Backbone atoms as SQL, in Angstrom:
CREATE TABLE atoms (id INTEGER PRIMARY KEY, chain TEXT, resi INTEGER, resn TEXT, atom TEXT, x REAL, y REAL, z REAL);
INSERT INTO atoms VALUES
  (1, 'A', 1, 'MET', 'N', 0.847, -1.195, 0.000),
  (2, 'A', 1, 'MET', 'CA', 0.000, 0.000, 0.000),
  (3, 'A', 1, 'MET', 'C', 0.877, 1.238, 0.000),
  (4, 'A', 2, 'ASP', 'N', 0.455, 2.239, -0.710),
  (5, 'A', 2, 'ASP', 'CA', 1.119, 3.522, -0.706),
  (6, 'A', 2, 'ASP', 'C', 0.573, 4.302, 0.490),
  (7, 'A', 3, 'SER', 'N', 1.352, 4.363, 1.560),
  (8, 'A', 3, 'SER', 'CA', 0.863, 4.959, 2.809),
  (9, 'A', 3, 'SER', 'C', 0.580, 6.452, 2.671),
  (10, 'A', 4, 'HIS', 'N', 1.139, 7.094, 1.644),
  (11, 'A', 4, 'HIS', 'CA', 0.894, 8.524, 1.455),
  (12, 'A', 4, 'HIS', 'C', -0.457, 8.805, 0.827),
  (13, 'A', 5, 'THR', 'N', -0.967, 7.868, 0.035),
  (14, 'A', 5, 'THR', 'CA', -2.209, 8.132, -0.687),
  (15, 'A', 5, 'THR', 'C', -3.380, 7.303, -0.199),
  (16, 'A', 6, 'GLY', 'N', -3.114, 6.186, 0.499),
  (17, 'A', 6, 'GLY', 'CA', -4.204, 5.332, 0.936),
  (18, 'A', 6, 'GLY', 'C', -4.740, 4.430, -0.147),
  (19, 'A', 7, 'TYR', 'N', -3.942, 4.121, -1.156),
  (20, 'A', 7, 'TYR', 'CA', -4.365, 3.229, -2.237),
  (21, 'A', 7, 'TYR', 'C', -3.507, 1.971, -2.236),
  (22, 'A', 8, 'VAL', 'N', -4.107, 0.865, -2.666),
  (23, 'A', 8, 'VAL', 'CA', -3.387, -0.395, -2.777),
  (24, 'A', 8, 'VAL', 'C', -3.642, -0.974, -4.164),
  (25, 'A', 9, 'THR', 'N', -2.584, -1.541, -4.769),
  (26, 'A', 9, 'THR', 'CA', -2.705, -2.140, -6.095),
  (27, 'A', 9, 'THR', 'C', -3.408, -3.484, -5.987),
  (28, 'A', 10, 'VAL', 'N', -4.439, -3.690, -6.831),
  (29, 'A', 10, 'VAL', 'CA', -5.198, -4.950, -6.822),
  (30, 'A', 10, 'VAL', 'C', -5.094, -5.708, -8.138),
  (31, 'A', 11, 'ALA', 'N', -4.618, -5.048, -9.196),
  (32, 'A', 11, 'ALA', 'CA', -4.498, -5.698, -10.501),
  (33, 'A', 11, 'ALA', 'C', -3.654, -4.826, -11.407),
  (34, 'A', 12, 'GLN', 'N', -3.284, -5.400, -12.534),
  (35, 'A', 12, 'GLN', 'CA', -2.636, -4.659, -13.611),
  (36, 'A', 12, 'GLN', 'C', -3.696, -4.373, -14.680),
  (37, 'A', 13, 'VAL', 'N', -3.561, -3.261, -15.356),
  (38, 'A', 13, 'VAL', 'CA', -4.556, -2.853, -16.351),
  (39, 'A', 13, 'VAL', 'C', -4.855, -3.987, -17.335),
  (40, 'A', 14, 'GLY', 'N', -3.830, -4.665, -17.832),
  (41, 'A', 14, 'GLY', 'CA', -4.013, -5.715, -18.822),
  (42, 'A', 14, 'GLY', 'C', -4.697, -6.966, -18.316),
  (43, 'A', 15, 'GLU', 'N', -4.819, -7.113, -17.008),
  (44, 'A', 15, 'GLU', 'CA', -5.447, -8.304, -16.435),
  (45, 'A', 15, 'GLU', 'C', -6.974, -8.249, -16.472),
  (46, 'A', 16, 'VAL', 'N', -7.535, -7.070, -16.685),
  (47, 'A', 16, 'VAL', 'CA', -8.992, -6.899, -16.705),
  (48, 'A', 16, 'VAL', 'C', -9.350, -6.135, -17.988),
  (49, 'A', 17, 'PRO', 'N', -9.524, -6.860, -19.093),
  (50, 'A', 17, 'PRO', 'CA', -9.824, -6.200, -20.368),
  (51, 'A', 17, 'PRO', 'C', -11.161, -5.459, -20.325),
  (52, 'A', 18, 'PRO', 'N', -11.346, -4.456, -21.186),
  (53, 'A', 18, 'PRO', 'CA', -12.630, -3.748, -21.247),
  (54, 'A', 18, 'PRO', 'C', -13.793, -4.729, -21.427),
  (55, 'A', 19, 'GLY', 'N', -14.870, -4.469, -20.686),
  (56, 'A', 19, 'GLY', 'CA', -16.063, -5.308, -20.772),
  (57, 'A', 19, 'GLY', 'C', -16.019, -6.539, -19.886),
  (58, 'A', 20, 'THR', 'N', -14.992, -6.634, -19.021),
  (59, 'A', 20, 'THR', 'CA', -14.882, -7.789, -18.127),
  (60, 'A', 20, 'THR', 'C', -14.763, -7.340, -16.679),
  (61, 'A', 21, 'CYS', 'N', -14.893, -8.304, -15.796),
  (62, 'A', 21, 'CYS', 'CA', -14.704, -8.055, -14.375),
  (63, 'A', 21, 'CYS', 'C', -14.021, -9.265, -13.760),
  (64, 'A', 22, 'ARG', 'N', -13.479, -9.067, -12.579),
  (65, 'A', 22, 'ARG', 'CA', -12.850, -10.160, -11.849),
  (66, 'A', 22, 'ARG', 'C', -12.920, -9.853, -10.364),
  (67, 'A', 23, 'THR', 'N', -12.739, -10.880, -9.573),
  (68, 'A', 23, 'THR', 'CA', -12.755, -10.721, -8.120),
  (69, 'A', 23, 'THR', 'C', -11.339, -10.426, -7.639),
  (70, 'A', 24, 'VAL', 'N', -11.204, -9.422, -6.792),
  (71, 'A', 24, 'VAL', 'CA', -9.925, -9.100, -6.162),
  (72, 'A', 24, 'VAL', 'C', -10.153, -9.033, -4.656),
  (73, 'A', 25, 'GLU', 'N', -9.053, -9.138, -3.897),
  (74, 'A', 25, 'GLU', 'CA', -9.165, -9.168, -2.434),
  (75, 'A', 25, 'GLU', 'C', -8.225, -8.134, -1.830),
  (76, 'A', 26, 'VAL', 'N', -8.735, -7.407, -0.833),
  (77, 'A', 26, 'VAL', 'CA', -7.946, -6.436, -0.088),
  (78, 'A', 26, 'VAL', 'C', -8.229, -6.651, 1.388),
  (79, 'A', 27, 'ASP', 'N', -7.206, -7.067, 2.123),
  (80, 'A', 27, 'ASP', 'CA', -7.350, -7.257, 3.571),
  (81, 'A', 27, 'ASP', 'C', -8.551, -8.120, 3.941),
  (82, 'A', 28, 'GLY', 'N', -8.769, -9.205, 3.201),
  (83, 'A', 28, 'GLY', 'CA', -9.852, -10.132, 3.503),
  (84, 'A', 28, 'GLY', 'C', -11.212, -9.706, 2.986),
  (85, 'A', 29, 'ILE', 'N', -11.280, -8.574, 2.281),
  (86, 'A', 29, 'ILE', 'CA', -12.540, -8.102, 1.708),
  (87, 'A', 29, 'ILE', 'C', -12.483, -8.310, 0.201),
  (88, 'A', 30, 'PHE', 'N', -13.507, -8.937, -0.349),
  (89, 'A', 30, 'PHE', 'CA', -13.537, -9.239, -1.778),
  (90, 'A', 30, 'PHE', 'C', -14.339, -8.183, -2.535),
  (91, 'A', 31, 'LEU', 'N', -13.783, -7.765, -3.677),
  (92, 'A', 31, 'LEU', 'CA', -14.391, -6.744, -4.519),
  (93, 'A', 31, 'LEU', 'C', -14.551, -7.275, -5.930),
  (94, 'A', 32, 'ALA', 'N', -15.557, -6.783, -6.626),
  (95, 'A', 32, 'ALA', 'CA', -15.706, -7.030, -8.052),
  (96, 'A', 32, 'ALA', 'C', -15.074, -5.830, -8.749),
  (97, 'A', 33, 'LEU', 'N', -13.966, -6.078, -9.454),
  (98, 'A', 33, 'LEU', 'CA', -13.265, -5.038, -10.192),
  (99, 'A', 33, 'LEU', 'C', -13.682, -5.144, -11.653),
  (100, 'A', 34, 'CYS', 'N', -14.215, -4.058, -12.213),
  (101, 'A', 34, 'CYS', 'CA', -14.773, -4.070, -13.568),
  (102, 'A', 34, 'CYS', 'C', -14.095, -3.019, -14.428),
  (103, 'A', 35, 'ASN', 'N', -13.933, -3.352, -15.699),
  (104, 'A', 35, 'ASN', 'CA', -13.395, -2.423, -16.678),
  (105, 'A', 35, 'ASN', 'C', -14.533, -2.037, -17.622),
  (106, 'A', 36, 'VAL', 'N', -15.040, -0.817, -17.452),
  (107, 'A', 36, 'VAL', 'CA', -16.140, -0.311, -18.269),
  (108, 'A', 36, 'VAL', 'C', -15.537, 0.581, -19.347),
  (109, 'A', 37, 'ASP', 'N', -15.301, -0.001, -20.518),
  (110, 'A', 37, 'ASP', 'CA', -14.742, 0.749, -21.654),
  (111, 'A', 37, 'ASP', 'C', -13.482, 1.527, -21.279),
  (112, 'A', 38, 'GLY', 'N', -12.603, 0.900, -20.493),
  (113, 'A', 38, 'GLY', 'CA', -11.337, 1.527, -20.121),
  (114, 'A', 38, 'GLY', 'C', -11.356, 2.256, -18.792),
  (115, 'A', 39, 'THR', 'N', -12.525, 2.408, -18.183),
  (116, 'A', 39, 'THR', 'CA', -12.638, 3.033, -16.858),
  (117, 'A', 39, 'THR', 'C', -12.885, 1.934, -15.838),
  (118, 'A', 40, 'PHE', 'N', -12.049, 1.896, -14.808),
  (119, 'A', 40, 'PHE', 'CA', -12.179, 0.849, -13.800),
  (120, 'A', 40, 'PHE', 'C', -13.123, 1.283, -12.691),
  (121, 'A', 41, 'ARG', 'N', -13.966, 0.342, -12.282),
  (122, 'A', 41, 'ARG', 'CA', -14.929, 0.533, -11.190),
  (123, 'A', 41, 'ARG', 'C', -14.816, -0.663, -10.254),
  (124, 'A', 42, 'ALA', 'N', -15.158, -0.465, -8.991),
  (125, 'A', 42, 'ALA', 'CA', -15.147, -1.577, -8.042),
  (126, 'A', 42, 'ALA', 'C', -16.339, -1.459, -7.103),
  (127, 'A', 43, 'VAL', 'N', -16.963, -2.613, -6.851),
  (128, 'A', 43, 'VAL', 'CA', -18.079, -2.697, -5.913),
  (129, 'A', 43, 'VAL', 'C', -17.840, -3.903, -5.007),
  (130, 'A', 44, 'ASP', 'N', -18.571, -3.949, -3.915),
  (131, 'A', 44, 'ASP', 'CA', -18.535, -5.121, -3.042),
  (132, 'A', 44, 'ASP', 'C', -18.843, -6.348, -3.888),
  (133, 'A', 45, 'ASN', 'N', -18.085, -7.415, -3.702),
  (134, 'A', 45, 'ASN', 'CA', -18.243, -8.617, -4.518),
  (135, 'A', 45, 'ASN', 'C', -19.479, -9.432, -4.155),
  (136, 'A', 46, 'THR', 'N', -20.068, -9.187, -2.986),
  (137, 'A', 46, 'THR', 'CA', -21.162, -10.020, -2.496),
  (138, 'A', 46, 'THR', 'C', -22.522, -9.454, -2.878),
  (139, 'A', 47, 'CYS', 'N', -23.264, -10.207, -3.686),
  (140, 'A', 47, 'CYS', 'CA', -24.614, -9.802, -4.057),
  (141, 'A', 47, 'CYS', 'C', -25.508, -9.847, -2.819),
  (142, 'A', 48, 'PRO', 'N', -26.287, -8.787, -2.553),
  (143, 'A', 48, 'PRO', 'CA', -27.137, -8.772, -1.365),
  (144, 'A', 48, 'PRO', 'C', -28.311, -9.748, -1.433),
  (145, 'A', 49, 'HIS', 'N', -28.589, -10.311, -2.597),
  (146, 'A', 49, 'HIS', 'CA', -29.714, -11.238, -2.727),
  (147, 'A', 49, 'HIS', 'C', -29.421, -12.564, -2.041),
  (148, 'A', 50, 'ALA', 'N', -28.355, -13.243, -2.483),
  (149, 'A', 50, 'ALA', 'CA', -28.042, -14.555, -1.907),
  (150, 'A', 50, 'ALA', 'C', -26.539, -14.771, -1.734),
  (151, 'A', 51, 'GLY', 'N', -25.773, -13.671, -1.774),
  (152, 'A', 51, 'GLY', 'CA', -24.336, -13.774, -1.533),
  (153, 'A', 51, 'GLY', 'C', -23.515, -14.200, -2.729),
  (154, 'A', 52, 'GLY', 'N', -24.083, -14.123, -3.923),
  (155, 'A', 52, 'GLY', 'CA', -23.360, -14.526, -5.130),
  (156, 'A', 52, 'GLY', 'C', -22.141, -13.666, -5.393),
  (157, 'A', 53, 'PRO', 'N', -21.148, -14.208, -6.118),
  (158, 'A', 53, 'PRO', 'CA', -19.900, -13.497, -6.410),
  (159, 'A', 53, 'PRO', 'C', -20.029, -12.601, -7.641),
  (160, 'A', 54, 'LEU', 'N', -20.269, -11.315, -7.439),
  (161, 'A', 54, 'LEU', 'CA', -20.480, -10.405, -8.555),
  (162, 'A', 54, 'LEU', 'C', -19.294, -10.369, -9.512),
  (163, 'A', 55, 'GLY', 'N', -18.087, -10.532, -9.003),
  (164, 'A', 55, 'GLY', 'CA', -16.898, -10.497, -9.851),
  (165, 'A', 55, 'GLY', 'C', -16.839, -11.615, -10.871),
  (166, 'A', 56, 'GLU', 'N', -17.673, -12.638, -10.697),
  (167, 'A', 56, 'GLU', 'CA', -17.738, -13.732, -11.660),
  (168, 'A', 56, 'GLU', 'C', -18.900, -13.547, -12.641),
  (169, 'A', 57, 'GLY', 'N', -19.598, -12.425, -12.499),
  (170, 'A', 57, 'GLY', 'CA', -20.759, -12.166, -13.339),
  (171, 'A', 57, 'GLY', 'C', -20.395, -11.550, -14.673),
  (172, 'A', 58, 'CYS', 'N', -21.432, -11.291, -15.465),
  (173, 'A', 58, 'CYS', 'CA', -21.266, -10.675, -16.783),
  (174, 'A', 58, 'CYS', 'C', -21.412, -9.167, -16.646),
  (175, 'A', 59, 'LEU', 'N', -20.573, -8.448, -17.384),
  (176, 'A', 59, 'LEU', 'CA', -20.642, -6.990, -17.411),
  (177, 'A', 59, 'LEU', 'C', -21.195, -6.563, -18.760),
  (178, 'A', 60, 'GLU', 'N', -22.271, -5.784, -18.723),
  (179, 'A', 60, 'GLU', 'CA', -22.862, -5.243, -19.946),
  (180, 'A', 60, 'GLU', 'C', -22.964, -3.741, -19.763),
  (181, 'A', 61, 'GLY', 'N', -22.121, -3.001, -20.481),
  (182, 'A', 61, 'GLY', 'CA', -22.046, -1.558, -20.253),
  (183, 'A', 61, 'GLY', 'C', -21.499, -1.324, -18.864),
  (184, 'A', 62, 'ASP', 'N', -22.243, -0.570, -18.042),
  (185, 'A', 62, 'ASP', 'CA', -21.803, -0.347, -16.667),
  (186, 'A', 62, 'ASP', 'C', -22.666, -1.114, -15.660),
  (187, 'A', 63, 'VAL', 'N', -23.293, -2.202, -16.122),
  (188, 'A', 63, 'VAL', 'CA', -24.136, -3.025, -15.255),
  (189, 'A', 63, 'VAL', 'C', -23.565, -4.436, -15.167),
  (190, 'A', 64, 'ILE', 'N', -23.355, -4.892, -13.938),
  (191, 'A', 64, 'ILE', 'CA', -22.869, -6.247, -13.701),
  (192, 'A', 64, 'ILE', 'C', -24.041, -7.111, -13.266),
  (193, 'A', 65, 'GLU', 'N', -24.067, -8.347, -13.757),
  (194, 'A', 65, 'GLU', 'CA', -25.150, -9.274, -13.421),
  (195, 'A', 65, 'GLU', 'C', -24.590, -10.418, -12.595),
  (196, 'A', 66, 'CYS', 'N', -25.207, -10.673, -11.452),
  (197, 'A', 66, 'CYS', 'CA', -24.777, -11.762, -10.574),
  (198, 'A', 66, 'CYS', 'C', -24.956, -13.105, -11.302),
  (199, 'A', 67, 'PRO', 'N', -23.937, -13.967, -11.253),
  (200, 'A', 67, 'PRO', 'CA', -24.041, -15.242, -11.958),
  (201, 'A', 67, 'PRO', 'C', -25.010, -16.230, -11.309),
  (202, 'A', 68, 'TRP', 'N', -25.415, -15.998, -10.084),
  (203, 'A', 68, 'TRP', 'CA', -26.285, -16.951, -9.403),
  (204, 'A', 68, 'TRP', 'C', -27.755, -16.785, -9.771),
  (205, 'A', 69, 'HIS', 'N', -28.291, -15.581, -9.643),
  (206, 'A', 69, 'HIS', 'CA', -29.728, -15.385, -9.864),
  (207, 'A', 69, 'HIS', 'C', -30.058, -14.193, -10.751),
  (208, 'A', 70, 'GLY', 'N', -29.038, -13.590, -11.374),
  (209, 'A', 70, 'GLY', 'CA', -29.292, -12.538, -12.350),
  (210, 'A', 70, 'GLY', 'C', -29.572, -11.149, -11.805),
  (211, 'A', 71, 'TRP', 'N', -29.377, -10.929, -10.491),
  (212, 'A', 71, 'TRP', 'CA', -29.569, -9.576, -9.979),
  (213, 'A', 71, 'TRP', 'C', -28.508, -8.691, -10.611),
  (214, 'A', 72, 'ARG', 'N', -28.888, -7.464, -10.987),
  (215, 'A', 72, 'ARG', 'CA', -27.997, -6.554, -11.691),
  (216, 'A', 72, 'ARG', 'C', -27.724, -5.307, -10.855),
  (217, 'A', 73, 'PHE', 'N', -26.487, -4.764, -11.025),
  (218, 'A', 73, 'PHE', 'CA', -26.082, -3.564, -10.291),
  (219, 'A', 73, 'PHE', 'C', -25.249, -2.669, -11.190),
  (220, 'A', 74, 'ASN', 'N', -25.506, -1.365, -11.113),
  (221, 'A', 74, 'ASN', 'CA', -24.709, -0.388, -11.840),
  (222, 'A', 74, 'ASN', 'C', -23.392, -0.214, -11.079),
  (223, 'A', 75, 'VAL', 'N', -22.262, -0.448, -11.739),
  (224, 'A', 75, 'VAL', 'CA', -20.979, -0.394, -11.038),
  (225, 'A', 75, 'VAL', 'C', -20.495, 1.032, -10.796),
  (226, 'A', 76, 'ARG', 'N', -21.150, 2.029, -11.400),
  (227, 'A', 76, 'ARG', 'CA', -20.829, 3.429, -11.104),
  (228, 'A', 76, 'ARG', 'C', -21.491, 3.891, -9.819),
  (229, 'A', 77, 'THR', 'N', -22.752, 3.447, -9.617),
  (230, 'A', 77, 'THR', 'CA', -23.549, 3.951, -8.489),
  (231, 'A', 77, 'THR', 'C', -23.806, 2.899, -7.416),
  (232, 'A', 78, 'GLY', 'N', -23.679, 1.631, -7.777),
  (233, 'A', 78, 'GLY', 'CA', -24.012, 0.545, -6.868),
  (234, 'A', 78, 'GLY', 'C', -25.490, 0.193, -6.864),
  (235, 'A', 79, 'GLU', 'N', -26.318, 0.978, -7.565),
  (236, 'A', 79, 'GLU', 'CA', -27.772, 0.771, -7.528),
  (237, 'A', 79, 'GLU', 'C', -28.213, -0.401, -8.406),
  (238, 'A', 80, 'ARG', 'N', -29.264, -1.050, -7.951),
  (239, 'A', 80, 'ARG', 'CA', -29.924, -2.083, -8.745),
  (240, 'A', 80, 'ARG', 'C', -30.911, -1.369, -9.664),
  (241, 'A', 81, 'PRO', 'N', -30.752, -1.461, -11.010),
  (242, 'A', 81, 'PRO', 'CA', -31.653, -0.732, -11.919),
  (243, 'A', 81, 'PRO', 'C', -33.131, -1.046, -11.683),
  (244, 'A', 82, 'GLU', 'N', -33.440, -2.271, -11.319),
  (245, 'A', 82, 'GLU', 'CA', -34.833, -2.664, -11.113),
  (246, 'A', 82, 'GLU', 'C', -35.401, -2.141, -9.797),
  (247, 'A', 83, 'ASN', 'N', -34.532, -1.756, -8.864),
  (248, 'A', 83, 'ASN', 'CA', -34.970, -1.233, -7.571),
  (249, 'A', 83, 'ASN', 'C', -33.814, -0.454, -6.949),
  (250, 'A', 84, 'PRO', 'N', -33.706, 0.862, -7.210),
  (251, 'A', 84, 'PRO', 'CA', -32.580, 1.672, -6.721),
  (252, 'A', 84, 'PRO', 'C', -32.433, 1.711, -5.201),
  (253, 'A', 85, 'GLU', 'N', -33.446, 1.237, -4.478),
  (254, 'A', 85, 'GLU', 'CA', -33.339, 1.169, -3.019),
  (255, 'A', 85, 'GLU', 'C', -32.319, 0.102, -2.601),
  (256, 'A', 86, 'ILE', 'N', -32.099, -0.875, -3.476),
  (257, 'A', 86, 'ILE', 'CA', -31.140, -1.948, -3.194),
  (258, 'A', 86, 'ILE', 'C', -29.844, -1.599, -3.905),
  (259, 'A', 87, 'ARG', 'N', -28.737, -1.668, -3.160),
  (260, 'A', 87, 'ARG', 'CA', -27.451, -1.287, -3.747),
  (261, 'A', 87, 'ARG', 'C', -26.308, -2.079, -3.120),
  (262, 'A', 88, 'VAL', 'N', -25.186, -2.045, -3.806),
  (263, 'A', 88, 'VAL', 'CA', -23.941, -2.593, -3.275),
  (264, 'A', 88, 'VAL', 'C', -22.977, -1.424, -3.108),
  (265, 'A', 89, 'PRO', 'N', -22.128, -1.477, -2.086),
  (266, 'A', 89, 'PRO', 'CA', -21.175, -0.385, -1.880),
  (267, 'A', 89, 'PRO', 'C', -20.159, -0.289, -3.017),
  (268, 'A', 90, 'CYS', 'N', -19.830, 0.946, -3.390),
  (269, 'A', 90, 'CYS', 'CA', -18.803, 1.225, -4.393),
  (270, 'A', 90, 'CYS', 'C', -17.500, 1.595, -3.690),
  (271, 'A', 91, 'VAL', 'N', -16.394, 1.325, -4.360),
  (272, 'A', 91, 'VAL', 'CA', -15.070, 1.629, -3.833),
  (273, 'A', 91, 'VAL', 'C', -14.353, 2.521, -4.842),
  (274, 'A', 92, 'GLU', 'N', -13.628, 3.498, -4.346),
  (275, 'A', 92, 'GLU', 'CA', -12.896, 4.413, -5.212),
  (276, 'A', 92, 'GLU', 'C', -11.722, 3.690, -5.874),
  (277, 'A', 93, 'VAL', 'N', -11.574, 3.893, -7.196),
  (278, 'A', 93, 'VAL', 'CA', -10.534, 3.231, -7.985),
  (279, 'A', 93, 'VAL', 'C', -9.747, 4.278, -8.764),
  (280, 'A', 94, 'ARG', 'N', -8.451, 4.024, -8.923),
  (281, 'A', 94, 'ARG', 'CA', -7.626, 4.869, -9.793),
  (282, 'A', 94, 'ARG', 'C', -6.611, 3.990, -10.513),
  (283, 'A', 95, 'VAL', 'N', -6.055, 4.519, -11.585),
  (284, 'A', 95, 'VAL', 'CA', -5.000, 3.827, -12.320),
  (285, 'A', 95, 'VAL', 'C', -3.740, 4.679, -12.226),
  (286, 'A', 96, 'GLU', 'N', -2.670, 4.053, -11.764),
  (287, 'A', 96, 'GLU', 'CA', -1.363, 4.697, -11.688),
  (288, 'A', 96, 'GLU', 'C', -0.416, 3.894, -12.563),
  (289, 'A', 97, 'GLY', 'N', -0.057, 4.430, -13.725),
  (290, 'A', 97, 'GLY', 'CA', 0.755, 3.666, -14.671),
  (291, 'A', 97, 'GLY', 'C', -0.044, 2.473, -15.163),
  (292, 'A', 98, 'THR', 'N', 0.439, 1.254, -14.867),
  (293, 'A', 98, 'THR', 'CA', -0.298, 0.043, -15.233),
  (294, 'A', 98, 'THR', 'C', -0.980, -0.584, -14.024),
  (295, 'A', 99, 'ASN', 'N', -0.876, 0.057, -12.860),
  (296, 'A', 99, 'ASN', 'CA', -1.470, -0.473, -11.636),
  (297, 'A', 99, 'ASN', 'C', -2.901, 0.025, -11.455),
  (298, 'A', 100, 'VAL', 'N', -3.820, -0.916, -11.221),
  (299, 'A', 100, 'VAL', 'CA', -5.191, -0.560, -10.856),
  (300, 'A', 100, 'VAL', 'C', -5.236, -0.602, -9.332),
  (301, 'A', 101, 'GLN', 'N', -5.622, 0.511, -8.718),
  (302, 'A', 101, 'GLN', 'CA', -5.579, 0.636, -7.260),
  (303, 'A', 101, 'GLN', 'C', -6.945, 1.016, -6.699),
  (304, 'A', 102, 'VAL', 'N', -7.214, 0.516, -5.479),
  (305, 'A', 102, 'VAL', 'CA', -8.429, 0.903, -4.765),
  (306, 'A', 102, 'VAL', 'C', -8.044, 1.645, -3.502),
  (307, 'A', 103, 'LYS', 'N', -8.932, 2.546, -3.091),
  (308, 'A', 103, 'LYS', 'CA', -8.687, 3.362, -1.892),
  (309, 'A', 103, 'LYS', 'C', -8.963, 2.531, -0.654),
  (310, 'A', 104, 'VAL', 'N', -8.030, 2.575, 0.292),
  (311, 'A', 104, 'VAL', 'CA', -8.195, 1.909, 1.571),
  (312, 'A', 104, 'VAL', 'C', -8.012, 2.944, 2.680),
  (313, 'A', 105, 'PRO', 'N', -8.558, 2.726, 3.873),
  (314, 'A', 105, 'PRO', 'CA', -9.290, 1.512, 4.220),
  (315, 'A', 105, 'PRO', 'C', -10.634, 1.470, 3.511),
  (316, 'A', 106, 'LEU', 'N', -11.065, 0.254, 3.232),
  (317, 'A', 106, 'LEU', 'CA', -12.351, 0.056, 2.572),
  (318, 'A', 106, 'LEU', 'C', -13.477, 0.331, 3.553),
  (319, 'A', 107, 'THR', 'N', -14.471, 1.047, 3.104),
  (320, 'A', 107, 'THR', 'CA', -15.638, 1.331, 3.953),
  (321, 'A', 107, 'THR', 'C', -16.861, 0.787, 3.248),
  (322, 'A', 108, 'LEU', 'N', -17.142, -0.495, 3.500),
  (323, 'A', 108, 'LEU', 'CA', -18.276, -1.129, 2.838),
  (324, 'A', 108, 'LEU', 'C', -19.463, -1.182, 3.753);
């Protein structure tokens, strides 16, 4: 972790191609890291419906779909398009060189 900025590297840019997502871990907390047309976003990896792994889901535009039961979440806002009252926490992401970093400590 870069103690001056509060960010930790979780992936390299080339490891998460545009239109894909993957699960990453920071201090025992799992996140779904998504590449939305070259912009990286991160949300809590756990779907609030039944605990499905969002990072293993399909990304369509800026919406990720849980692989277990199809619940969808906007990775920019965390909101469920079908019911904005239901959401997953978002995490701040930045790219430094080829490093994809998330802001810590995580507040989920």
